[in-house]
C-alpha positions as CSV (number, residue, x, y, z in Angstrom):
1,M,0.0,0.0,0.0
2,L,1.3,3.4,-0.9
3,A,1.3,5.9,2.0
4,E,0.7,9.4,0.9
5,D,2.5,10.9,3.9
6,K,5.6,8.8,3.0
7,L,5.5,9.9,-0.7
8,E,5.3,13.5,0.3
9,D,8.7,13.1,1.9
10,I,10.2,12.3,-1.5
11,A,10.9,15.2,-4.0
12,L,8.4,15.2,-6.8
13,E,11.0,14.8,-9.5
14,K,12.1,11.6,-7.8
15,R,8.6,10.1,-7.7
16,L,7.2,11.0,-11.1
17,M,7.7,7.4,-12.4
18,F,8.8,4.2,-10.6
19,F,8.0,0.5,-10.3
20,L,7.2,-1.7,-7.4
21,L,9.8,-4.2,-6.4
22,E,7.0,-6.7,-6.0
23,K,5.8,-6.3,-9.6
24,T,8.4,-4.8,-11.8
25,S,6.2,-5.1,-14.9
26,V,4.0,-2.3,-13.5
27,F,5.1,1.3,-13.6
28,L,3.5,3.9,-11.4
29,V,3.4,7.4,-13.0
30,H,2.4,10.8,-11.7
31,Q,-0.8,12.3,-13.3
32,S,1.4,14.8,-15.2
33,V,3.4,12.0,-16.8
34,K,0.2,10.1,-17.7
35,E,-1.2,13.2,-19.4
36,A,2.0,13.9,-21.3
37,M,2.1,10.2,-22.5
38,E,-1.6,10.3,-23.5
39,S,-1.0,13.5,-25.5
40,I,0.9,11.5,-28.1
41,S,-1.7,8.7,-28.4
42,P,0.5,5.8,-27.6
43,T,-0.6,2.2,-28.3
44,G,-0.2,-0.7,-25.9
45,L,-0.5,1.3,-22.7
46,S,-3.2,1.1,-20.1
47,F,-3.6,3.5,-17.3
48,Y,-5.4,2.8,-14.0
49,S,-5.9,4.9,-11.0
50,L,-4.5,3.5,-7.7
51,E,-8.1,3.0,-6.6
52,E,-8.9,0.8,-9.7
53,W,-5.7,-1.2,-9.9
54,Y,-5.1,-4.5,-8.1
55,S,-2.1,-6.9,-8.4
56,D,-4.0,-9.6,-10.4
57,I,-5.6,-7.3,-12.9
58,V,-5.7,-8.7,-16.5
59,F,-4.3,-6.3,-19.1
60,D,-6.0,-6.4,-22.5
């Protein structure tokens, strides 16, 4: 579980994009990074909010 108070202690530029050690195939990105990526209409990417995502989610 991500703790917002712990994240706030890390400078924004160091937490814009990172992966979880438990599941390195999943990258967590800041909303600003998501918006920049979406602006170029990439294919093969799925974005989920932290509230929607769970570790066994199936990616289509």
